[in-house]
SEKEDREN-738056 format. One record per atom (N, C-alpha, C): chain; atom name; x, y, z. Coordinates in Angstrom, 2 decimals, padded with zeros to 5 digits, always signed. Layout:
N
<mipa 'A','CA',<X,Y,Z>> ...
END
This chain:
114
<mipa 'A','N',<-091.62,-027.07,-000.64>> <mipa 'A','CA',<-091.41,-028.40,-000.07>> <mipa 'A','C',<-089.93,-028.72,-000.18>> <mipa 'A','N',<-089.33,-029.14,+000.91>> <mipa 'A','CA',<-087.92,-029.49,+000.93>> <mipa 'A','C',<-087.66,-030.90,+000.44>> <mipa 'A','N',<-086.40,-031.17,+000.13>> <mipa 'A','CA',<-086.01,-032.47,-000.39>> <mipa 'A','C',<-086.33,-033.59,+000.60>> <mipa 'A','N',<-085.96,-033.41,+001.88>> <mipa 'A','CA',<-086.20,-034.45,+002.87>> <mipa 'A','C',<-087.69,-034.80,+002.96>> <mipa 'A','N',<-088.53,-033.80,+003.04>> <mipa 'A','CA',<-089.97,-034.04,+003.15>> <mipa 'A','C',<-090.50,-034.77,+001.92>> <mipa 'A','N',<-090.03,-034.37,+000.74>> <mipa 'A','CA',<-090.48,-035.03,-000.49>> <mipa 'A','C',<-090.02,-036.48,-000.51>> <mipa 'A','N',<-088.75,-036.72,-000.18>> <mipa 'A','CA',<-088.23,-038.09,-000.18>> <mipa 'A','C',<-088.94,-038.94,+000.87>> <mipa 'A','N',<-089.04,-038.42,+002.08>> <mipa 'A','CA',<-089.61,-039.19,+003.19>> <mipa 'A','C',<-091.10,-039.44,+003.03>> <mipa 'A','N',<-091.75,-038.74,+002.11>> <mipa 'A','CA',<-093.16,-039.00,+001.83>> <mipa 'A','C',<-093.34,-040.35,+001.14>> <mipa 'A','N',<-092.27,-040.83,+000.48>> <mipa 'A','CA',<-092.37,-042.09,-000.26>> <mipa 'A','C',<-093.07,-041.94,-001.61>> <mipa 'A','N',<-093.37,-040.71,-002.01>> <mipa 'A','CA',<-094.11,-040.43,-003.24>> <mipa 'A','C',<-093.12,-040.03,-004.34>> <mipa 'A','N',<-092.90,-040.93,-005.28>> <mipa 'A','CA',<-091.94,-040.66,-006.35>> <mipa 'A','C',<-092.37,-039.45,-007.16>> <mipa 'A','N',<-093.65,-039.31,-007.44>> <mipa 'A','CA',<-094.11,-038.16,-008.22>> <mipa 'A','C',<-093.78,-036.86,-007.51>> <mipa 'A','N',<-093.90,-036.86,-006.19>> <mipa 'A','CA',<-093.60,-035.66,-005.42>> <mipa 'A','C',<-092.11,-035.31,-005.52>> <mipa 'A','N',<-091.24,-036.29,-005.41>> <mipa 'A','CA',<-089.80,-036.02,-005.51>> <mipa 'A','C',<-089.46,-035.53,-006.91>> <mipa 'A','N',<-090.14,-036.04,-007.93>> <mipa 'A','CA',<-089.86,-035.61,-009.30>> <mipa 'A','C',<-090.23,-034.15,-009.54>> <mipa 'A','N',<-091.13,-033.60,-008.75>> <mipa 'A','CA',<-091.48,-032.18,-008.91>> <mipa 'A','C',<-090.33,-031.27,-008.53>> <mipa 'A','N',<-089.30,-031.82,-007.87>> <mipa 'A','CA',<-088.13,-031.03,-007.49>> <mipa 'A','C',<-087.10,-030.95,-008.61>> <mipa 'A','N',<-087.32,-031.68,-009.71>> <mipa 'A','CA',<-086.39,-031.75,-010.83>> <mipa 'A','C',<-087.03,-031.16,-012.08>> <mipa 'A','N',<-086.21,-030.48,-012.90>> <mipa 'A','CA',<-086.68,-030.09,-014.22>> <mipa 'A','C',<-086.86,-031.35,-015.06>> <mipa 'A','N',<-087.69,-031.29,-016.08>> <mipa 'A','CA',<-088.03,-032.49,-016.85>> <mipa 'A','C',<-086.83,-033.13,-017.53>> <mipa 'A','N',<-085.80,-032.36,-017.84>> <mipa 'A','CA',<-084.62,-032.91,-018.50>> <mipa 'A','C',<-083.39,-032.92,-017.58>> <mipa 'A','N',<-083.63,-032.93,-016.28>> <mipa 'A','CA',<-082.54,-032.91,-015.30>> <mipa 'A','C',<-081.65,-034.14,-015.43>> <mipa 'A','N',<-080.46,-034.01,-014.85>> <mipa 'A','CA',<-079.49,-035.11,-014.84>> <mipa 'A','C',<-079.16,-035.46,-013.40>> <mipa 'A','N',<-079.16,-036.75,-013.09>> <mipa 'A','CA',<-078.86,-037.24,-011.74>> <mipa 'A','C',<-077.78,-038.31,-011.84>> <mipa 'A','N',<-076.67,-038.06,-011.14>> <mipa 'A','CA',<-075.56,-039.03,-011.12>> <mipa 'A','C',<-075.57,-039.73,-009.76>> <mipa 'A','N',<-075.97,-041.00,-009.71>> <mipa 'A','CA',<-075.96,-041.75,-008.46>> <mipa 'A','C',<-074.59,-042.39,-008.21>> <mipa 'A','N',<-074.47,-043.09,-007.11>> <mipa 'A','CA',<-073.21,-043.73,-006.75>> <mipa 'A','C',<-072.79,-044.80,-007.76>> <mipa 'A','N',<-073.74,-045.36,-008.50>> <mipa 'A','CA',<-073.41,-046.39,-009.49>> <mipa 'A','C',<-072.59,-045.82,-010.64>> <mipa 'A','N',<-072.64,-044.49,-010.84>> <mipa 'A','CA',<-071.91,-043.87,-011.92>> <mipa 'A','C',<-072.66,-043.88,-013.25>> <mipa 'A','N',<-073.90,-044.40,-013.27>> <mipa 'A','CA',<-074.70,-044.42,-014.50>> <mipa 'A','C',<-075.64,-043.22,-014.47>> <mipa 'A','N',<-075.35,-042.24,-015.31>> <mipa 'A','CA',<-076.11,-041.00,-015.36>> <mipa 'A','C',<-077.56,-041.25,-015.75>> <mipa 'A','N',<-078.48,-040.70,-014.97>> <mipa 'A','CA',<-079.91,-040.75,-015.29>> <mipa 'A','C',<-080.30,-039.40,-015.86>> <mipa 'A','N',<-080.94,-039.41,-017.02>> <mipa 'A','CA',<-081.34,-038.18,-017.69>> <mipa 'A','C',<-082.85,-038.19,-017.89>> <mipa 'A','N',<-083.50,-037.16,-017.38>> <mipa 'A','CA',<-084.94,-037.02,-017.56>> <mipa 'A','C',<-085.75,-037.76,-016.52>> <mipa 'A','N',<-087.03,-037.44,-016.50>> <mipa 'A','CA',<-087.93,-037.94,-015.46>> <mipa 'A','C',<-088.02,-039.46,-015.39>> <mipa 'A','N',<-088.09,-040.14,-016.53>> <mipa 'A','CA',<-088.25,-041.60,-016.50>> <mipa 'A','C',<-087.05,-042.29,-015.86>> <mipa 'A','N',<-085.84,-041.87,-016.24>> <mipa 'A','CA',<-084.64,-042.50,-015.68>> <mipa 'A','C',<-084.45,-042.12,-014.21>> <mipa 'A','N',<-084.77,-040.89,-013.86>> <mipa 'A','CA',<-084.66,-040.47,-012.46>> <mipa 'A','C',<-085.69,-041.22,-011.61>> <mipa 'A','N',<-086.89,-041.40,-012.13>> <mipa 'A','CA',<-087.93,-042.16,-011.42>> <mipa 'A','C',<-087.44,-043.58,-011.13>> <mipa 'A','N',<-086.78,-044.22,-012.09>> <mipa 'A','CA',<-086.28,-045.59,-011.90>> <mipa 'A','C',<-085.26,-045.65,-010.76>> <mipa 'A','N',<-084.38,-044.65,-010.66>> <mipa 'A','CA',<-083.41,-044.63,-009.56>> <mipa 'A','C',<-084.11,-044.49,-008.21>> <mipa 'A','N',<-085.07,-043.61,-008.15>> <mipa 'A','CA',<-085.77,-043.41,-006.88>> <mipa 'A','C',<-086.59,-044.63,-006.48>> <mipa 'A','N',<-087.07,-045.41,-007.42>> <mipa 'A','CA',<-087.78,-046.65,-007.06>> <mipa 'A','C',<-086.87,-047.54,-006.21>> <mipa 'A','N',<-085.60,-047.66,-006.63>> <mipa 'A','CA',<-084.65,-048.49,-005.88>> <mipa 'A','C',<-084.41,-047.90,-004.49>> <mipa 'A','N',<-084.23,-046.59,-004.40>> <mipa 'A','CA',<-083.96,-045.96,-003.11>> <mipa 'A','C',<-085.20,-046.02,-002.20>> <mipa 'A','N',<-086.38,-045.84,-002.77>> <mipa 'A','CA',<-087.60,-045.90,-001.97>> <mipa 'A','C',<-087.87,-047.31,-001.46>> <mipa 'A','N',<-087.35,-048.32,-002.16>> <mipa 'A','CA',<-087.54,-049.71,-001.72>> <mipa 'A','C',<-086.92,-049.95,-000.35>> <mipa 'A','N',<-085.95,-049.12,+000.05>> <mipa 'A','CA',<-085.33,-049.24,+001.37>> <mipa 'A','C',<-086.24,-048.76,+002.49>> <mipa 'A','N',<-087.34,-048.11,+002.12>> <mipa 'A','CA',<-088.29,-047.57,+003.11>> <mipa 'A','C',<-087.55,-046.81,+004.20>> <mipa 'A','N',<-086.65,-045.97,+003.74>> <mipa 'A','CA',<-085.76,-045.26,+004.66>> <mipa 'A','C',<-086.18,-043.84,+004.95>> <mipa 'A','N',<-085.38,-043.23,+005.79>> <mipa 'A','CA',<-085.55,-041.84,+006.15>> <mipa 'A','C',<-084.33,-041.07,+005.67>> <mipa 'A','N',<-084.58,-040.03,+004.91>> <mipa 'A','CA',<-083.53,-039.17,+004.37>> <mipa 'A','C',<-083.36,-037.96,+005.28>> <mipa 'A','N',<-082.10,-037.62,+005.51>> <mipa 'A','CA',<-081.78,-036.37,+006.20>> <mipa 'A','C',<-080.69,-035.69,+005.37>> <mipa 'A','N',<-080.91,-034.42,+005.07>> <mipa 'A','CA',<-079.90,-033.67,+004.32>> <mipa 'A','C',<-079.74,-032.28,+004.91>> <mipa 'A','N',<-078.53,-031.77,+004.73>> <mipa 'A','CA',<-078.22,-030.44,+005.25>> <mipa 'A','C',<-077.36,-029.73,+004.21>> <mipa 'A','N',<-077.83,-028.59,+003.75>> <mipa 'A','CA',<-077.08,-027.80,+002.79>> <mipa 'A','C',<-075.88,-027.19,+003.49>> <mipa 'A','N',<-074.68,-027.45,+002.96>> <mipa 'A','CA',<-073.45,-026.92,+003.51>> <mipa 'A','C',<-073.18,-025.51,+003.00>> <mipa 'A','N',<-073.48,-025.28,+001.73>> <mipa 'A','CA',<-073.40,-023.93,+001.18>> <mipa 'A','C',<-074.26,-023.83,-000.06>> <mipa 'A','N',<-074.59,-022.59,-000.40>> <mipa 'A','CA',<-075.37,-022.28,-001.60>> <mipa 'A','C',<-074.78,-021.00,-002.18>> <mipa 'A','N',<-074.34,-021.08,-003.43>> <mipa 'A','CA',<-073.81,-019.91,-004.13>> <mipa 'A','C',<-074.77,-019.61,-005.27>> <mipa 'A','N',<-075.39,-018.45,-005.20>> <mipa 'A','CA',<-076.41,-018.09,-006.18>> <mipa 'A','C',<-075.88,-017.04,-007.14>> <mipa 'A','N',<-076.23,-017.19,-008.42>> <mipa 'A','CA',<-075.92,-016.21,-009.45>> <mipa 'A','C',<-077.12,-016.12,-010.38>> <mipa 'A','N',<-077.78,-014.98,-010.33>> <mipa 'A','CA',<-079.01,-014.78,-011.09>> <mipa 'A','C',<-080.01,-015.88,-010.74>> <mipa 'A','N',<-080.39,-016.69,-011.71>> <mipa 'A','CA',<-081.41,-017.72,-011.48>> <mipa 'A','C',<-080.84,-019.12,-011.36>> <mipa 'A','N',<-079.53,-019.22,-011.12>> <mipa 'A','CA',<-078.85,-020.51,-010.97>> <mipa 'A','C',<-078.17,-020.52,-009.61>> <mipa 'A','N',<-078.12,-021.67,-008.96>> <mipa 'A','CA',<-077.41,-021.80,-007.69>> <mipa 'A','C',<-076.67,-023.13,-007.65>> <mipa 'A','N',<-075.50,-023.10,-007.00>> <mipa 'A','CA',<-074.68,-024.28,-006.78>> <mipa 'A','C',<-074.76,-024.61,-005.30>> <mipa 'A','N',<-075.08,-025.87,-004.99>> <mipa 'A','CA',<-075.20,-026.29,-003.60>> <mipa 'A','C',<-074.27,-027.45,-003.31>> <mipa 'A','N',<-073.84,-027.53,-002.08>> <mipa 'A','CA',<-073.18,-028.72,-001.56>> <mipa 'A','C',<-074.04,-029.18,-000.39>> <mipa 'A','N',<-074.43,-030.45,-000.43>> <mipa 'A','CA',<-075.34,-030.98,+000.57>> <mipa 'A','C',<-074.79,-032.26,+001.17>> <mipa 'A','N',<-074.77,-032.33,+002.49>> <mipa 'A','CA',<-074.41,-033.55,+003.21>> <mipa 'A','C',<-075.72,-034.29,+003.46>> <mipa 'A','N',<-075.75,-035.58,+003.10>> <mipa 'A','CA',<-077.00,-036.34,+003.23>> <mipa 'A','C',<-076.74,-037.75,+003.79>> <mipa 'A','N',<-077.80,-038.31,+004.35>> <mipa 'A','CA',<-077.76,-039.70,+004.80>> <mipa 'A','C',<-079.14,-040.31,+004.64>> <mipa 'A','N',<-079.14,-041.59,+004.33>> <mipa 'A','CA',<-080.38,-042.36,+004.17>> <mipa 'A','C',<-080.24,-043.62,+005.01>> <mipa 'A','N',<-081.16,-043.81,+005.93>> <mipa 'A','CA',<-081.16,-045.01,+006.77>> <mipa 'A','C',<-082.44,-045.77,+006.47>> <mipa 'A','N',<-082.27,-047.03,+006.04>> <mipa 'A','CA',<-083.41,-047.85,+005.68>> <mipa 'A','C',<-083.17,-049.31,+005.97>> <mipa 'A','N',<-083.96,-050.17,+005.34>> <mipa 'A','CA',<-083.90,-051.61,+005.55>> <mipa 'A','C',<-083.89,-052.31,+004.20>> <mipa 'A','N',<-082.93,-053.23,+004.01>> <mipa 'A','CA',<-082.88,-053.95,+002.75>> <mipa 'A','C',<-083.90,-055.09,+002.74>> <mipa 'A','N',<-083.95,-055.85,+001.64>> <mipa 'A','CA',<-084.96,-056.91,+001.49>> <mipa 'A','C',<-084.80,-058.03,+002.50>> <mipa 'A','N',<-083.60,-058.17,+003.07>> <mipa 'A','CA',<-083.35,-059.20,+004.07>> <mipa 'A','C',<-083.60,-058.71,+005.50>> <mipa 'A','N',<-084.05,-057.47,+005.63>> <mipa 'A','CA',<-084.34,-056.92,+006.95>> <mipa 'A','C',<-083.16,-056.30,+007.66>> <mipa 'A','N',<-082.04,-056.17,+006.96>> <mipa 'A','CA',<-080.85,-055.56,+007.55>> <mipa 'A','C',<-080.89,-054.05,+007.41>> <mipa 'A','N',<-080.42,-053.35,+008.41>> <mipa 'A','CA',<-080.34,-051.90,+008.36>> <mipa 'A','C',<-079.27,-051.48,+007.35>> <mipa 'A','N',<-079.61,-050.51,+006.55>> <mipa 'A','CA',<-078.71,-049.98,+005.53>> <mipa 'A','C',<-078.56,-048.48,+005.79>> <mipa 'A','N',<-077.33,-048.01,+005.82>> <mipa 'A','CA',<-077.08,-046.58,+005.95>> <mipa 'A','C',<-076.20,-046.16,+004.77>> <mipa 'A','N',<-076.70,-045.21,+004.01>> <mipa 'A','CA',<-075.97,-044.68,+002.86>> <mipa 'A','C',<-075.82,-043.18,+003.12>> <mipa 'A','N',<-074.63,-042.67,+002.86>> <mipa 'A','CA',<-074.44,-041.23,+003.07>> <mipa 'A','C',<-073.46,-040.69,+002.05>> <mipa 'A','N',<-073.47,-039.38,+001.92>> <mipa 'A','CA',<-072.56,-038.76,+000.97>> <mipa 'A','C',<-072.64,-037.25,+001.03>> <mipa 'A','N',<-071.85,-036.65,+000.18>> <mipa 'A','CA',<-071.84,-035.20,+000.02>> <mipa 'A','C',<-072.12,-034.91,-001.45>> <mipa 'A','N',<-073.26,-034.29,-001.69>> <mipa 'A','CA',<-073.71,-034.03,-003.06>> <mipa 'A','C',<-073.32,-032.63,-003.52>> <mipa 'A','N',<-073.17,-032.52,-004.82>> <mipa 'A','CA',<-073.06,-031.23,-005.48>> <mipa 'A','C',<-074.30,-031.13,-006.38>> <mipa 'A','N',<-075.00,-030.01,-006.29>> <mipa 'A','CA',<-076.24,-029.85,-007.04>> <mipa 'A','C',<-076.29,-028.47,-007.69>> <mipa 'A','N',<-076.91,-028.42,-008.85>> <mipa 'A','CA',<-077.16,-027.16,-009.54>> <mipa 'A','C',<-078.68,-027.05,-009.67>> <mipa 'A','N',<-079.20,-025.92,-009.21>> <mipa 'A','CA',<-080.65,-025.70,-009.27>> <mipa 'A','C',<-080.94,-024.41,-010.04>> <mipa 'A','N',<-082.16,-024.34,-010.58>> <mipa 'A','CA',<-082.55,-023.15,-011.35>> <mipa 'A','C',<-083.88,-022.62,-010.81>> <mipa 'A','N',<-083.94,-021.29,-010.67>> <mipa 'A','CA',<-085.20,-020.65,-010.24>> <mipa 'A','C',<-086.21,-020.76,-011.39>> <mipa 'A','N',<-087.40,-021.17,-011.04>> <mipa 'A','CA',<-088.49,-021.29,-012.00>> <mipa 'A','C',<-089.28,-019.98,-012.07>> <mipa 'A','N',<-090.09,-019.80,-013.11>> <mipa 'A','CA',<-090.87,-018.57,-013.23>> <mipa 'A','C',<-091.76,-018.29,-012.01>> <mipa 'A','N',<-092.19,-019.35,-011.30>> <mipa 'A','CA',<-093.04,-019.15,-010.12>> <mipa 'A','C',<-092.24,-018.87,-008.86>> <mipa 'A','N',<-090.89,-018.79,-008.97>> <mipa 'A','CA',<-090.04,-018.49,-007.84>> <mipa 'A','C',<-089.48,-019.72,-007.13>> <mipa 'A','N',<-090.00,-020.91,-007.44>> <mipa 'A','CA',<-089.48,-022.14,-006.84>> <mipa 'A','C',<-088.15,-022.50,-007.51>> <mipa 'A','N',<-087.46,-023.46,-006.92>> <mipa 'A','CA',<-086.17,-023.92,-007.46>> <mipa 'A','C',<-086.29,-025.39,-007.81>> <mipa 'A','N',<-085.68,-025.79,-008.92>> <mipa 'A','CA',<-085.66,-027.19,-009.32>> <mipa 'A','C',<-084.25,-027.60,-009.69>> <mipa 'A','N',<-083.95,-028.88,-009.41>> <mipa 'A','CA',<-082.65,-029.42,-009.76>> <mipa 'A','C',<-082.52,-029.54,-011.27>> <mipa 'A','N',<-081.34,-029.15,-011.77>> <mipa 'A','CA',<-081.02,-029.41,-013.18>> <mipa 'A','C',<-079.87,-030.41,-013.25>> <mipa 'A','N',<-078.99,-030.40,-012.24>> <mipa 'A','CA',<-077.91,-031.39,-012.12>> <mipa 'A','C',<-077.82,-031.78,-010.65>> <mipa 'A','N',<-077.82,-033.07,-010.39>> <mipa 'A','CA',<-077.73,-033.61,-009.03>> <mipa 'A','C',<-076.70,-034.73,-009.04>> <mipa 'A','N',<-075.58,-034.48,-008.41>> <mipa 'A','CA',<-074.50,-035.49,-008.33>> <mipa 'A','C',<-074.44,-035.93,-006.87>> <mipa 'A','N',<-075.02,-037.08,-006.58>> <mipa 'A','CA',<-075.23,-037.50,-005.18>> <mipa 'A','C',<-073.94,-037.67,-004.40>> <mipa 'A','N',<-072.83,-037.95,-005.06>> <mipa 'A','CA',<-071.54,-038.10,-004.37>> <mipa 'A','C',<-070.49,-037.16,-004.94>> <mipa 'A','N',<-070.91,-036.09,-005.57>> <mipa 'A','CA',<-070.03,-035.18,-006.26>> <mipa 'A','C',<-069.01,-034.47,-005.39>> <mipa 'A','N',<-069.25,-034.38,-004.09>> <mipa 'A','CA',<-068.31,-033.69,-003.19>> <mipa 'A','C',<-067.57,-034.66,-002.29>> <mipa 'A','N',<-067.73,-035.97,-002.52>> <mipa 'A','CA',<-067.02,-036.96,-001.70>> <mipa 'A','C',<-065.58,-037.08,-002.12>> 
END
């Protein structure tokens, strides 16, 4: 399952399956979220926009079971006042191959390449 599909499903539990349990996520606010509970709280705010996420991996450099990605992303949604909101950025992400062959985020910096 890709990131866009997981995000656009609106299911926070589904998006959390893309992260290791002790992953770190740095949002635009600059307040690092560590672990599932803190990451879940960030996604609640983003899901409140009822938006559509689009992302495109710019590059992926793999070494053994670790990979570094740069991803261009955009989120278009609606705020509580009914206004259209567009948020975009260039993320830097580190993912790790799991024993089942899937990949999960261990570090996600949503604006790390801006």
